[in-house]
mmJSON file of the N, C-alpha and C atoms, coordinates in Angstrom:
{"data_MODEL":{"atom_site":{
"group_PDB":["ATOM","ATOM","ATOM","ATOM","ATOM","ATOM","ATOM","ATOM","ATOM","ATOM","ATOM","ATOM","ATOM","ATOM","ATOM","ATOM","ATOM","ATOM","ATOM","ATOM","ATOM","ATOM","ATOM","ATOM","ATOM","ATOM","ATOM","ATOM","ATOM","ATOM","ATOM","ATOM","ATOM","ATOM","ATOM","ATOM","ATOM","ATOM","ATOM","ATOM","ATOM","ATOM","ATOM","ATOM","ATOM","ATOM","ATOM","ATOM","ATOM","ATOM","ATOM","ATOM","ATOM","ATOM","ATOM","ATOM","ATOM","ATOM","ATOM","ATOM","ATOM","ATOM","ATOM","ATOM","ATOM","ATOM","ATOM","ATOM","ATOM","ATOM","ATOM","ATOM","ATOM","ATOM","ATOM","ATOM","ATOM","ATOM","ATOM","ATOM","ATOM","ATOM","ATOM","ATOM","ATOM","ATOM","ATOM","ATOM","ATOM","ATOM","ATOM","ATOM","ATOM","ATOM","ATOM","ATOM","ATOM","ATOM","ATOM","ATOM","ATOM","ATOM","ATOM","ATOM","ATOM","ATOM","ATOM","ATOM","ATOM","ATOM","ATOM","ATOM","ATOM","ATOM","ATOM","ATOM","ATOM","ATOM","ATOM","ATOM","ATOM","ATOM","ATOM","ATOM","ATOM","ATOM","ATOM","ATOM","ATOM","ATOM","ATOM","ATOM","ATOM","ATOM","ATOM","ATOM","ATOM","ATOM","ATOM","ATOM","ATOM","ATOM","ATOM","ATOM","ATOM","ATOM","ATOM","ATOM","ATOM","ATOM","ATOM","ATOM","ATOM","ATOM","ATOM","ATOM","ATOM","ATOM","ATOM","ATOM","ATOM","ATOM","ATOM","ATOM","ATOM","ATOM","ATOM","ATOM","ATOM","ATOM","ATOM","ATOM","ATOM","ATOM","ATOM","ATOM","ATOM","ATOM","ATOM","ATOM","ATOM","ATOM","ATOM","ATOM","ATOM","ATOM","ATOM","ATOM","ATOM","ATOM","ATOM","ATOM","ATOM","ATOM","ATOM","ATOM","ATOM","ATOM","ATOM","ATOM","ATOM","ATOM","ATOM","ATOM","ATOM","ATOM","ATOM","ATOM","ATOM","ATOM","ATOM","ATOM","ATOM","ATOM","ATOM","ATOM","ATOM","ATOM","ATOM","ATOM","ATOM","ATOM","ATOM","ATOM","ATOM","ATOM","ATOM","ATOM","ATOM","ATOM","ATOM","ATOM","ATOM","ATOM","ATOM","ATOM","ATOM","ATOM","ATOM","ATOM"],
"id":[1,2,3,4,5,6,7,8,9,10,11,12,13,14,15,16,17,18,19,20,21,22,23,24,25,26,27,28,29,30,31,32,33,34,35,36,37,38,39,40,41,42,43,44,45,46,47,48,49,50,51,52,53,54,55,56,57,58,59,60,61,62,63,64,65,66,67,68,69,70,71,72,73,74,75,76,77,78,79,80,81,82,83,84,85,86,87,88,89,90,91,92,93,94,95,96,97,98,99,100,101,102,103,104,105,106,107,108,109,110,111,112,113,114,115,116,117,118,119,120,121,122,123,124,125,126,127,128,129,130,131,132,133,134,135,136,137,138,139,140,141,142,143,144,145,146,147,148,149,150,151,152,153,154,155,156,157,158,159,160,161,162,163,164,165,166,167,168,169,170,171,172,173,174,175,176,177,178,179,180,181,182,183,184,185,186,187,188,189,190,191,192,193,194,195,196,197,198,199,200,201,202,203,204,205,206,207,208,209,210,211,212,213,214,215,216,217,218,219,220,221,222,223,224,225,226,227,228,229,230,231,232,233,234,235,236,237,238,239,240],
"type_symbol":["N","C","C","N","C","C","N","C","C","N","C","C","N","C","C","N","C","C","N","C","C","N","C","C","N","C","C","N","C","C","N","C","C","N","C","C","N","C","C","N","C","C","N","C","C","N","C","C","N","C","C","N","C","C","N","C","C","N","C","C","N","C","C","N","C","C","N","C","C","N","C","C","N","C","C","N","C","C","N","C","C","N","C","C","N","C","C","N","C","C","N","C","C","N","C","C","N","C","C","N","C","C","N","C","C","N","C","C","N","C","C","N","C","C","N","C","C","N","C","C","N","C","C","N","C","C","N","C","C","N","C","C","N","C","C","N","C","C","N","C","C","N","C","C","N","C","C","N","C","C","N","C","C","N","C","C","N","C","C","N","C","C","N","C","C","N","C","C","N","C","C","N","C","C","N","C","C","N","C","C","N","C","C","N","C","C","N","C","C","N","C","C","N","C","C","N","C","C","N","C","C","N","C","C","N","C","C","N","C","C","N","C","C","N","C","C","N","C","C","N","C","C","N","C","C","N","C","C","N","C","C","N","C","C","N","C","C","N","C","C"],
"label_atom_id":["N","CA","C","N","CA","C","N","CA","C","N","CA","C","N","CA","C","N","CA","C","N","CA","C","N","CA","C","N","CA","C","N","CA","C","N","CA","C","N","CA","C","N","CA","C","N","CA","C","N","CA","C","N","CA","C","N","CA","C","N","CA","C","N","CA","C","N","CA","C","N","CA","C","N","CA","C","N","CA","C","N","CA","C","N","CA","C","N","CA","C","N","CA","C","N","CA","C","N","CA","C","N","CA","C","N","CA","C","N","CA","C","N","CA","C","N","CA","C","N","CA","C","N","CA","C","N","CA","C","N","CA","C","N","CA","C","N","CA","C","N","CA","C","N","CA","C","N","CA","C","N","CA","C","N","CA","C","N","CA","C","N","CA","C","N","CA","C","N","CA","C","N","CA","C","N","CA","C","N","CA","C","N","CA","C","N","CA","C","N","CA","C","N","CA","C","N","CA","C","N","CA","C","N","CA","C","N","CA","C","N","CA","C","N","CA","C","N","CA","C","N","CA","C","N","CA","C","N","CA","C","N","CA","C","N","CA","C","N","CA","C","N","CA","C","N","CA","C","N","CA","C","N","CA","C","N","CA","C","N","CA","C","N","CA","C","N","CA","C","N","CA","C","N","CA","C","N","CA","C"],
"label_alt_id":[null,null,null,null,null,null,null,null,null,null,null,null,null,null,null,null,null,null,null,null,null,null,null,null,null,null,null,null,null,null,null,null,null,null,null,null,null,null,null,null,null,null,null,null,null,null,null,null,null,null,null,null,null,null,null,null,null,null,null,null,null,null,null,null,null,null,null,null,null,null,null,null,null,null,null,null,null,null,null,null,null,null,null,null,null,null,null,null,null,null,null,null,null,null,null,null,null,null,null,null,null,null,null,null,null,null,null,null,null,null,null,null,null,null,null,null,null,null,null,null,null,null,null,null,null,null,null,null,null,null,null,null,null,null,null,null,null,null,null,null,null,null,null,null,null,null,null,null,null,null,null,null,null,null,null,null,null,null,null,null,null,null,null,null,null,null,null,null,null,null,null,null,null,null,null,null,null,null,null,null,null,null,null,null,null,null,null,null,null,null,null,null,null,null,null,null,null,null,null,null,null,null,null,null,null,null,null,null,null,null,null,null,null,null,null,null,null,null,null,null,null,null,null,null,null,null,null,null,null,null,null,null,null,null,null,null,null,null,null,null],
"label_comp_id":["MET","MET","MET","ARG","ARG","ARG","ALA","ALA","ALA","LYS","LYS","LYS","SER","SER","SER","GLU","GLU","GLU","LYS","LYS","LYS","THR","THR","THR","VAL","VAL","VAL","ARG","ARG","ARG","GLN","GLN","GLN","THR","THR","THR","PHE","PHE","PHE","TYR","TYR","TYR","SER","SER","SER","SER","SER","SER","GLU","GLU","GLU","ARG","ARG","ARG","THR","THR","THR","ALA","ALA","ALA","THR","THR","THR","THR","THR","THR","ALA","ALA","ALA","LEU","LEU","LEU","PHE","PHE","PHE","PRO","PRO","PRO","ASP","ASP","ASP","LEU","LEU","LEU","ARG","ARG","ARG","ARG","ARG","ARG","TYR","TYR","TYR","GLU","GLU","GLU","GLN","GLN","GLN","GLY","GLY","GLY","LEU","LEU","LEU","ILE","ILE","ILE","ALA","ALA","ALA","GLY","GLY","GLY","ILE","ILE","ILE","GLY","GLY","GLY","GLY","GLY","GLY","SER","SER","SER","PHE","PHE","PHE","LYS","LYS","LYS","LYS","LYS","LYS","MET","MET","MET","SER","SER","SER","VAL","VAL","VAL","GLU","GLU","GLU","ALA","ALA","ALA","ARG","ARG","ARG","TYR","TYR","TYR","GLU","GLU","GLU","TYR","TYR","TYR","SER","SER","SER","ASN","ASN","ASN","GLY","GLY","GLY","PHE","PHE","PHE","LEU","LEU","LEU","LEU","LEU","LEU","SER","SER","SER","LYS","LYS","LYS","GLN","GLN","GLN","LEU","LEU","LEU","GLY","GLY","GLY","SER","SER","SER","GLY","GLY","GLY","PHE","PHE","PHE","ASP","ASP","ASP","ARG","ARG","ARG","TYR","TYR","TYR","SER","SER","SER","LEU","LEU","LEU","LEU","LEU","LEU","VAL","VAL","VAL","GLY","GLY","GLY","TYR","TYR","TYR","ARG","ARG","ARG","LEU","LEU","LEU","HIS","HIS","HIS"],
"label_asym_id":["A","A","A","A","A","A","A","A","A","A","A","A","A","A","A","A","A","A","A","A","A","A","A","A","A","A","A","A","A","A","A","A","A","A","A","A","A","A","A","A","A","A","A","A","A","A","A","A","A","A","A","A","A","A","A","A","A","A","A","A","A","A","A","A","A","A","A","A","A","A","A","A","A","A","A","A","A","A","A","A","A","A","A","A","A","A","A","A","A","A","A","A","A","A","A","A","A","A","A","A","A","A","A","A","A","A","A","A","A","A","A","A","A","A","A","A","A","A","A","A","A","A","A","A","A","A","A","A","A","A","A","A","A","A","A","A","A","A","A","A","A","A","A","A","A","A","A","A","A","A","A","A","A","A","A","A","A","A","A","A","A","A","A","A","A","A","A","A","A","A","A","A","A","A","A","A","A","A","A","A","A","A","A","A","A","A","A","A","A","A","A","A","A","A","A","A","A","A","A","A","A","A","A","A","A","A","A","A","A","A","A","A","A","A","A","A","A","A","A","A","A","A","A","A","A","A","A","A","A","A","A","A","A","A","A","A","A","A","A","A"],
"label_entity_id":["1","1","1","1","1","1","1","1","1","1","1","1","1","1","1","1","1","1","1","1","1","1","1","1","1","1","1","1","1","1","1","1","1","1","1","1","1","1","1","1","1","1","1","1","1","1","1","1","1","1","1","1","1","1","1","1","1","1","1","1","1","1","1","1","1","1","1","1","1","1","1","1","1","1","1","1","1","1","1","1","1","1","1","1","1","1","1","1","1","1","1","1","1","1","1","1","1","1","1","1","1","1","1","1","1","1","1","1","1","1","1","1","1","1","1","1","1","1","1","1","1","1","1","1","1","1","1","1","1","1","1","1","1","1","1","1","1","1","1","1","1","1","1","1","1","1","1","1","1","1","1","1","1","1","1","1","1","1","1","1","1","1","1","1","1","1","1","1","1","1","1","1","1","1","1","1","1","1","1","1","1","1","1","1","1","1","1","1","1","1","1","1","1","1","1","1","1","1","1","1","1","1","1","1","1","1","1","1","1","1","1","1","1","1","1","1","1","1","1","1","1","1","1","1","1","1","1","1","1","1","1","1","1","1","1","1","1","1","1","1"],
"label_seq_id":[1,1,1,2,2,2,3,3,3,4,4,4,5,5,5,6,6,6,7,7,7,8,8,8,9,9,9,10,10,10,11,11,11,12,12,12,13,13,13,14,14,14,15,15,15,16,16,16,17,17,17,18,18,18,19,19,19,20,20,20,21,21,21,22,22,22,23,23,23,24,24,24,25,25,25,26,26,26,27,27,27,28,28,28,29,29,29,30,30,30,31,31,31,32,32,32,33,33,33,34,34,34,35,35,35,36,36,36,37,37,37,38,38,38,39,39,39,40,40,40,41,41,41,42,42,42,43,43,43,44,44,44,45,45,45,46,46,46,47,47,47,48,48,48,49,49,49,50,50,50,51,51,51,52,52,52,53,53,53,54,54,54,55,55,55,56,56,56,57,57,57,58,58,58,59,59,59,60,60,60,61,61,61,62,62,62,63,63,63,64,64,64,65,65,65,66,66,66,67,67,67,68,68,68,69,69,69,70,70,70,71,71,71,72,72,72,73,73,73,74,74,74,75,75,75,76,76,76,77,77,77,78,78,78,79,79,79,80,80,80],
"pdbx_PDB_ins_code":[null,null,null,null,null,null,null,null,null,null,null,null,null,null,null,null,null,null,null,null,null,null,null,null,null,null,null,null,null,null,null,null,null,null,null,null,null,null,null,null,null,null,null,null,null,null,null,null,null,null,null,null,null,null,null,null,null,null,null,null,null,null,null,null,null,null,null,null,null,null,null,null,null,null,null,null,null,null,null,null,null,null,null,null,null,null,null,null,null,null,null,null,null,null,null,null,null,null,null,null,null,null,null,null,null,null,null,null,null,null,null,null,null,null,null,null,null,null,null,null,null,null,null,null,null,null,null,null,null,null,null,null,null,null,null,null,null,null,null,null,null,null,null,null,null,null,null,null,null,null,null,null,null,null,null,null,null,null,null,null,null,null,null,null,null,null,null,null,null,null,null,null,null,null,null,null,null,null,null,null,null,null,null,null,null,null,null,null,null,null,null,null,null,null,null,null,null,null,null,null,null,null,null,null,null,null,null,null,null,null,null,null,null,null,null,null,null,null,null,null,null,null,null,null,null,null,null,null,null,null,null,null,null,null,null,null,null,null,null,null],
"Cartn_x":[6.583,5.524,4.247,3.196,1.915,1.072,0.51,-0.34,-1.655,-2.125,-3.391,-4.346,-5.399,-6.388,-7.772,-8.327,-9.651,-10.428,-11.73,-12.586,-13.508,-13.787,-14.663,-15.838,-17.031,-18.249,-18.975,-19.243,-19.992,-21.32,-22.373,-23.712,-24.363,-24.907,-25.587,-27.032,-27.931,-29.358,-29.929,-30.199,-30.61,-29.547,-29.85,-28.853,-28.167,-28.558,-27.982,-26.822,-25.691,-24.539,-24.076,-23.804,-23.354,-22.033,-21.043,-19.736,-19.426,-18.971,-18.606,-17.246,-16.336,-15.014,-14.876,-14.562,-14.385,-13.108,-12.692,-11.494,-11.801,-10.942,-11.109,-10.708,-9.57,-9.09,-8.831,-9.808,-9.613,-8.664,-8.385,-7.571,-6.237,-5.42,-4.094,-3.083,-2.195,-1.076,-0.023,0.699,1.768,2.997,3.219,4.341,3.839,4.519,4.213,5.309,4.927,5.903,6.077,7.304,7.577,8.722,8.851,9.89,10.407,11.712,12.301,13.339,13.303,14.256,14.692,15.93,16.412,17.592,17.829,18.969,19.473,20.77,21.323,22.703,23.191,24.515,24.999,26.266,26.824,27.727,27.819,28.67,29.226,30.534,31.231,30.67,30.027,29.52,28.027,27.39,25.945,25.697,24.625,24.185,22.664,22.171,20.731,20.401,19.285,18.829,17.313,16.809,15.366,15.032,13.952,13.55,12.074,11.752,10.363,10.167,9.11,8.8,7.377,7.185,5.862,5.685,4.485,4.159,2.718,2.447,1.07,0.309,0.975,0.312,0.018,-0.39,-0.679,-2.109,-3.002,-4.409,-4.725,-5.47,-5.89,-7.026,-7.746,-8.899,-8.447,-8.948,-8.599,-9.293,-10.432,-11.181,-10.418,-9.632,-8.918,-7.594,-6.993,-5.801,-4.626,-4.031,-2.897,-1.565,-1.554,-0.326,-0.044,1.092,1.426,2.326,2.311,3.265,3.898,5.215,5.871,7.024,7.121,8.221,9.006,10.339,11.178,12.275,12.587,13.706,14.58,15.81,16.722,17.834,18.079,19.126,20.083,21.377,22.386,23.455,24.074,25.173,26.22,27.463,28.564,29.16,29.395,29.957,31.479,32.141,33.612,34.106],
"Cartn_y":[-19.926,-18.937,-19.571,-19.432,-20.01,-18.933,-19.264,-18.317,-18.124,-16.906,-16.6,-16.075,-16.815,-16.384,-16.515,-15.397,-15.422,-14.196,-14.311,-13.177,-12.919,-11.658,-11.254,-10.492,-10.934,-10.292,-9.694,-8.397,-7.71,-7.244,-7.659,-7.266,-6.47,-5.315,-4.477,-4.29,-4.591,-4.412,-3.66,-2.394,-1.483,-1.491,-1.893,-1.858,-3.214,-4.192,-5.523,-5.68,-6.162,-6.386,-7.825,-8.44,-9.832,-9.886,-10.573,-10.714,-12.191,-12.55,-13.945,-13.964,-14.776,-14.94,-16.38,-16.531,-17.854,-17.869,-19.057,-19.205,-18.748,-17.921,-17.45,-18.544,-19.17,-20.288,-21.454,-22.31,-23.376,-24.481,-24.546,-25.646,-25.15,-24.504,-24.061,-25.19,-25.286,-26.222,-25.606,-26.439,-25.931,-25.573,-26.316,-26.049,-26.01,-25.238,-25.149,-25.893,-26.755,-27.475,-26.754,-26.737,-26.07,-26.737,-26.374,-26.92,-25.791,-25.732,-24.77,-25.502,-25.254,-25.867,-24.8,-24.874,-23.873,-24.38,-23.686,-23.978,-22.651,-22.553,-21.299,-21.494,-20.425,-20.467,-19.071,-18.978,-17.68,-17.827,-16.733,-16.675,-15.261,-15.16,-13.871,-13.02,-11.897,-11.017,-11.216,-12.12,-12.346,-13.596,-13.566,-14.748,-14.839,-16.069,-16.32,-17.456,-17.307,-18.349,-18.45,-19.67,-19.92,-20.692,-20.288,-20.93,-21.289,-22.338,-22.738,-22.921,-22.332,-22.462,-22.962,-23.868,-24.413,-24.465,-24.132,-24.219,-24.665,-25.486,-25.919,-24.967,-24.02,-23.019,-23.493,-22.56,-22.866,-23.314,-23.013,-23.355,-24.692,-25.528,-26.816,-26.65,-25.56,-25.314,-25.011,-25.761,-25.544,-24.31,-23.914,-22.772,-21.464,-21.338,-20.091,-20.008,-21.115,-21.151,-20.341,-20.737,-19.996,-20.452,-21.527,-22.002,-21.219,-21.501,-20.795,-21.624,-21.31,-21.769,-20.505,-20.458,-19.244,-19.607,-18.885,-19.029,-17.725,-17.824,-16.627,-16.809,-15.722,-15.697,-14.528,-14.812,-13.775,-13.626,-12.394,-12.089,-11.106,-11.379,-10.507,-10.123,-8.97,-8.481,-7.861,-8.323,-7.772,-6.558,-5.508,-4.277,-4.342,-5.101,-5.15,-6.316],
"Cartn_z":[18.194,18.205,17.66,18.348,17.95,17.273,16.122,15.402,16.141,16.153,16.814,15.743,15.514,14.527,15.153,15.481,16.074,15.62,15.697,15.371,16.552,16.768,17.852,17.262,17.586,17.098,18.296,18.219,19.279,18.716,19.36,18.943,20.065,19.708,20.692,20.244,21.135,20.888,22.081,21.86,22.933,24.028,25.228,26.296,26.5,25.724,25.84,24.844,25.347,24.475,24.593,23.439,23.404,22.631,23.196,22.565,22.39,21.193,20.91,20.221,20.721,20.129,19.647,18.366,17.77,16.941,16.554,15.725,14.3,13.744,12.383,11.392,11.634,10.826,11.77,12.021,13.001,12.534,11.252,10.727,10.164,11.004,10.589,10.721,9.745,9.854,10.76,11.435,12.288,11.455,10.363,9.466,8.033,7.234,5.807,5.049,4.122,3.324,1.99,1.505,0.243,-0.487,-1.738,-2.608,-3.478,-3.648,-4.571,-5.412,-6.698,-7.622,-8.612,-9.033,-9.97,-10.767,-11.856,-12.706,-13.254,-13.413,-13.899,-14.481,-15.051,-15.637,-15.959,-16.337,-16.693,-17.909,-18.648,-19.83,-19.911,-19.856,-19.817,-18.683,-18.969,-17.914,-17.627,-18.324,-18.163,-17.32,-16.552,-15.82,-15.886,-15.892,-15.979,-15.021,-14.32,-13.409,-13.496,-13.58,-13.577,-12.31,-11.638,-10.384,-10.424,-9.674,-9.463,-7.965,-7.405,-5.983,-5.824,-4.881,-4.579,-3.068,-2.62,-1.201,-1.054,-0.016,0.211,1.121,1.758,2.579,3.988,4.834,6.231,6.458,5.541,5.737,5.094,5.798,5.247,4.253,4.33,3.469,2.039,1.075,-0.332,-0.905,-0.338,-0.863,-0.68,0.369,0.634,-0.115,-0.433,-1.27,-0.745,0.351,0.9,0.306,-0.444,-1.083,-2.356,-2.976,-4.205,-5.102,-6.381,-7.39,-7.956,-7.994,-8.444,-9.38,-10.473,-11.417,-11.436,-11.49,-11.524,-12.56,-13.231,-14.161,-13.752,-13.335,-12.886,-13.905,-14.326,-15.311,-14.651,-14.768,-14.172,-15.16,-14.898,-15.729,-14.815,-14.918,-14.105,-14.809,-14.043,-14.612,-14.696,-13.854,-13.838,-14.647],
"occupancy":[1.0,1.0,1.0,1.0,1.0,1.0,1.0,1.0,1.0,1.0,1.0,1.0,1.0,1.0,1.0,1.0,1.0,1.0,1.0,1.0,1.0,1.0,1.0,1.0,1.0,1.0,1.0,1.0,1.0,1.0,1.0,1.0,1.0,1.0,1.0,1.0,1.0,1.0,1.0,1.0,1.0,1.0,1.0,1.0,1.0,1.0,1.0,1.0,1.0,1.0,1.0,1.0,1.0,1.0,1.0,1.0,1.0,1.0,1.0,1.0,1.0,1.0,1.0,1.0,1.0,1.0,1.0,1.0,1.0,1.0,1.0,1.0,1.0,1.0,1.0,1.0,1.0,1.0,1.0,1.0,1.0,1.0,1.0,1.0,1.0,1.0,1.0,1.0,1.0,1.0,1.0,1.0,1.0,1.0,1.0,1.0,1.0,1.0,1.0,1.0,1.0,1.0,1.0,1.0,1.0,1.0,1.0,1.0,1.0,1.0,1.0,1.0,1.0,1.0,1.0,1.0,1.0,1.0,1.0,1.0,1.0,1.0,1.0,1.0,1.0,1.0,1.0,1.0,1.0,1.0,1.0,1.0,1.0,1.0,1.0,1.0,1.0,1.0,1.0,1.0,1.0,1.0,1.0,1.0,1.0,1.0,1.0,1.0,1.0,1.0,1.0,1.0,1.0,1.0,1.0,1.0,1.0,1.0,1.0,1.0,1.0,1.0,1.0,1.0,1.0,1.0,1.0,1.0,1.0,1.0,1.0,1.0,1.0,1.0,1.0,1.0,1.0,1.0,1.0,1.0,1.0,1.0,1.0,1.0,1.0,1.0,1.0,1.0,1.0,1.0,1.0,1.0,1.0,1.0,1.0,1.0,1.0,1.0,1.0,1.0,1.0,1.0,1.0,1.0,1.0,1.0,1.0,1.0,1.0,1.0,1.0,1.0,1.0,1.0,1.0,1.0,1.0,1.0,1.0,1.0,1.0,1.0,1.0,1.0,1.0,1.0,1.0,1.0,1.0,1.0,1.0,1.0,1.0,1.0,1.0,1.0,1.0,1.0,1.0,1.0],
"B_iso_or_equiv":[0.0,0.0,0.0,0.0,0.0,0.0,0.0,0.0,0.0,0.0,0.0,0.0,0.0,0.0,0.0,0.0,0.0,0.0,0.0,0.0,0.0,0.0,0.0,0.0,0.0,0.0,0.0,0.0,0.0,0.0,0.0,0.0,0.0,0.0,0.0,0.0,0.0,0.0,0.0,0.0,0.0,0.0,0.0,0.0,0.0,0.0,0.0,0.0,0.0,0.0,0.0,0.0,0.0,0.0,0.0,0.0,0.0,0.0,0.0,0.0,0.0,0.0,0.0,0.0,0.0,0.0,0.0,0.0,0.0,0.0,0.0,0.0,0.0,0.0,0.0,0.0,0.0,0.0,0.0,0.0,0.0,0.0,0.0,0.0,0.0,0.0,0.0,0.0,0.0,0.0,0.0,0.0,0.0,0.0,0.0,0.0,0.0,0.0,0.0,0.0,0.0,0.0,0.0,0.0,0.0,0.0,0.0,0.0,0.0,0.0,0.0,0.0,0.0,0.0,0.0,0.0,0.0,0.0,0.0,0.0,0.0,0.0,0.0,0.0,0.0,0.0,0.0,0.0,0.0,0.0,0.0,0.0,0.0,0.0,0.0,0.0,0.0,0.0,0.0,0.0,0.0,0.0,0.0,0.0,0.0,0.0,0.0,0.0,0.0,0.0,0.0,0.0,0.0,0.0,0.0,0.0,0.0,0.0,0.0,0.0,0.0,0.0,0.0,0.0,0.0,0.0,0.0,0.0,0.0,0.0,0.0,0.0,0.0,0.0,0.0,0.0,0.0,0.0,0.0,0.0,0.0,0.0,0.0,0.0,0.0,0.0,0.0,0.0,0.0,0.0,0.0,0.0,0.0,0.0,0.0,0.0,0.0,0.0,0.0,0.0,0.0,0.0,0.0,0.0,0.0,0.0,0.0,0.0,0.0,0.0,0.0,0.0,0.0,0.0,0.0,0.0,0.0,0.0,0.0,0.0,0.0,0.0,0.0,0.0,0.0,0.0,0.0,0.0,0.0,0.0,0.0,0.0,0.0,0.0,0.0,0.0,0.0,0.0,0.0,0.0],
"pdbx_formal_charge":[null,null,null,null,null,null,null,null,null,null,null,null,null,null,null,null,null,null,null,null,null,null,null,null,null,null,null,null,null,null,null,null,null,null,null,null,null,null,null,null,null,null,null,null,null,null,null,null,null,null,null,null,null,null,null,null,null,null,null,null,null,null,null,null,null,null,null,null,null,null,null,null,null,null,null,null,null,null,null,null,null,null,null,null,null,null,null,null,null,null,null,null,null,null,null,null,null,null,null,null,null,null,null,null,null,null,null,null,null,null,null,null,null,null,null,null,null,null,null,null,null,null,null,null,null,null,null,null,null,null,null,null,null,null,null,null,null,null,null,null,null,null,null,null,null,null,null,null,null,null,null,null,null,null,null,null,null,null,null,null,null,null,null,null,null,null,null,null,null,null,null,null,null,null,null,null,null,null,null,null,null,null,null,null,null,null,null,null,null,null,null,null,null,null,null,null,null,null,null,null,null,null,null,null,null,null,null,null,null,null,null,null,null,null,null,null,null,null,null,null,null,null,null,null,null,null,null,null,null,null,null,null,null,null,null,null,null,null,null,null],
"auth_seq_id":[1,1,1,2,2,2,3,3,3,4,4,4,5,5,5,6,6,6,7,7,7,8,8,8,9,9,9,10,10,10,11,11,11,12,12,12,13,13,13,14,14,14,15,15,15,16,16,16,17,17,17,18,18,18,19,19,19,20,20,20,21,21,21,22,22,22,23,23,23,24,24,24,25,25,25,26,26,26,27,27,27,28,28,28,29,29,29,30,30,30,31,31,31,32,32,32,33,33,33,34,34,34,35,35,35,36,36,36,37,37,37,38,38,38,39,39,39,40,40,40,41,41,41,42,42,42,43,43,43,44,44,44,45,45,45,46,46,46,47,47,47,48,48,48,49,49,49,50,50,50,51,51,51,52,52,52,53,53,53,54,54,54,55,55,55,56,56,56,57,57,57,58,58,58,59,59,59,60,60,60,61,61,61,62,62,62,63,63,63,64,64,64,65,65,65,66,66,66,67,67,67,68,68,68,69,69,69,70,70,70,71,71,71,72,72,72,73,73,73,74,74,74,75,75,75,76,76,76,77,77,77,78,78,78,79,79,79,80,80,80],
"auth_comp_id":["MET","MET","MET","ARG","ARG","ARG","ALA","ALA","ALA","LYS","LYS","LYS","SER","SER","SER","GLU","GLU","GLU","LYS","LYS","LYS","THR","THR","THR","VAL","VAL","VAL","ARG","ARG","ARG","GLN","GLN","GLN","THR","THR","THR","PHE","PHE","PHE","TYR","TYR","TYR","SER","SER","SER","SER","SER","SER","GLU","GLU","GLU","ARG","ARG","ARG","THR","THR","THR","ALA","ALA","ALA","THR","THR","THR","THR","THR","THR","ALA","ALA","ALA","LEU","LEU","LEU","PHE","PHE","PHE","PRO","PRO","PRO","ASP","ASP","ASP","LEU","LEU","LEU","ARG","ARG","ARG","ARG","ARG","ARG","TYR","TYR","TYR","GLU","GLU","GLU","GLN","GLN","GLN","GLY","GLY","GLY","LEU","LEU","LEU","ILE","ILE","ILE","ALA","ALA","ALA","GLY","GLY","GLY","ILE","ILE","ILE","GLY","GLY","GLY","GLY","GLY","GLY","SER","SER","SER","PHE","PHE","PHE","LYS","LYS","LYS","LYS","LYS","LYS","MET","MET","MET","SER","SER","SER","VAL","VAL","VAL","GLU","GLU","GLU","ALA","ALA","ALA","ARG","ARG","ARG","TYR","TYR","TYR","GLU","GLU","GLU","TYR","TYR","TYR","SER","SER","SER","ASN","ASN","ASN","GLY","GLY","GLY","PHE","PHE","PHE","LEU","LEU","LEU","LEU","LEU","LEU","SER","SER","SER","LYS","LYS","LYS","GLN","GLN","GLN","LEU","LEU","LEU","GLY","GLY","GLY","SER","SER","SER","GLY","GLY","GLY","PHE","PHE","PHE","ASP","ASP","ASP","ARG","ARG","ARG","TYR","TYR","TYR","SER","SER","SER","LEU","LEU","LEU","LEU","LEU","LEU","VAL","VAL","VAL","GLY","GLY","GLY","TYR","TYR","TYR","ARG","ARG","ARG","LEU","LEU","LEU","HIS","HIS","HIS"],
"auth_asym_id":["A","A","A","A","A","A","A","A","A","A","A","A","A","A","A","A","A","A","A","A","A","A","A","A","A","A","A","A","A","A","A","A","A","A","A","A","A","A","A","A","A","A","A","A","A","A","A","A","A","A","A","A","A","A","A","A","A","A","A","A","A","A","A","A","A","A","A","A","A","A","A","A","A","A","A","A","A","A","A","A","A","A","A","A","A","A","A","A","A","A","A","A","A","A","A","A","A","A","A","A","A","A","A","A","A","A","A","A","A","A","A","A","A","A","A","A","A","A","A","A","A","A","A","A","A","A","A","A","A","A","A","A","A","A","A","A","A","A","A","A","A","A","A","A","A","A","A","A","A","A","A","A","A","A","A","A","A","A","A","A","A","A","A","A","A","A","A","A","A","A","A","A","A","A","A","A","A","A","A","A","A","A","A","A","A","A","A","A","A","A","A","A","A","A","A","A","A","A","A","A","A","A","A","A","A","A","A","A","A","A","A","A","A","A","A","A","A","A","A","A","A","A","A","A","A","A","A","A","A","A","A","A","A","A","A","A","A","A","A","A"],
"auth_atom_id":["N","CA","C","N","CA","C","N","CA","C","N","CA","C","N","CA","C","N","CA","C","N","CA","C","N","CA","C","N","CA","C","N","CA","C","N","CA","C","N","CA","C","N","CA","C","N","CA","C","N","CA","C","N","CA","C","N","CA","C","N","CA","C","N","CA","C","N","CA","C","N","CA","C","N","CA","C","N","CA","C","N","CA","C","N","CA","C","N","CA","C","N","CA","C","N","CA","C","N","CA","C","N","CA","C","N","CA","C","N","CA","C","N","CA","C","N","CA","C","N","CA","C","N","CA","C","N","CA","C","N","CA","C","N","CA","C","N","CA","C","N","CA","C","N","CA","C","N","CA","C","N","CA","C","N","CA","C","N","CA","C","N","CA","C","N","CA","C","N","CA","C","N","CA","C","N","CA","C","N","CA","C","N","CA","C","N","CA","C","N","CA","C","N","CA","C","N","CA","C","N","CA","C","N","CA","C","N","CA","C","N","CA","C","N","CA","C","N","CA","C","N","CA","C","N","CA","C","N","CA","C","N","CA","C","N","CA","C","N","CA","C","N","CA","C","N","CA","C","N","CA","C","N","CA","C","N","CA","C","N","CA","C","N","CA","C","N","CA","C","N","CA","C","N","CA","C","N","CA","C"],
"pdbx_PDB_model_num":[1,1,1,1,1,1,1,1,1,1,1,1,1,1,1,1,1,1,1,1,1,1,1,1,1,1,1,1,1,1,1,1,1,1,1,1,1,1,1,1,1,1,1,1,1,1,1,1,1,1,1,1,1,1,1,1,1,1,1,1,1,1,1,1,1,1,1,1,1,1,1,1,1,1,1,1,1,1,1,1,1,1,1,1,1,1,1,1,1,1,1,1,1,1,1,1,1,1,1,1,1,1,1,1,1,1,1,1,1,1,1,1,1,1,1,1,1,1,1,1,1,1,1,1,1,1,1,1,1,1,1,1,1,1,1,1,1,1,1,1,1,1,1,1,1,1,1,1,1,1,1,1,1,1,1,1,1,1,1,1,1,1,1,1,1,1,1,1,1,1,1,1,1,1,1,1,1,1,1,1,1,1,1,1,1,1,1,1,1,1,1,1,1,1,1,1,1,1,1,1,1,1,1,1,1,1,1,1,1,1,1,1,1,1,1,1,1,1,1,1,1,1,1,1,1,1,1,1,1,1,1,1,1,1,1,1,1,1,1,1]
}}}
């Protein structure tokens, strides 16, 4: 599937109308690279897991910042 990112600008001045379609994000990456790492463990009925996720995003432009850094802490408890 190919991403479609375009913008259309319509300008009307009296009876004259002008339409222009251009690329909204001309520098899209075809693939996004990412990394996920985690560590966890359990003791009796409790479990804990820590994760780190990183992605560079689909946009090449650094100003828009489509990538992310994410930290997660998951805590679990078994009822049985």
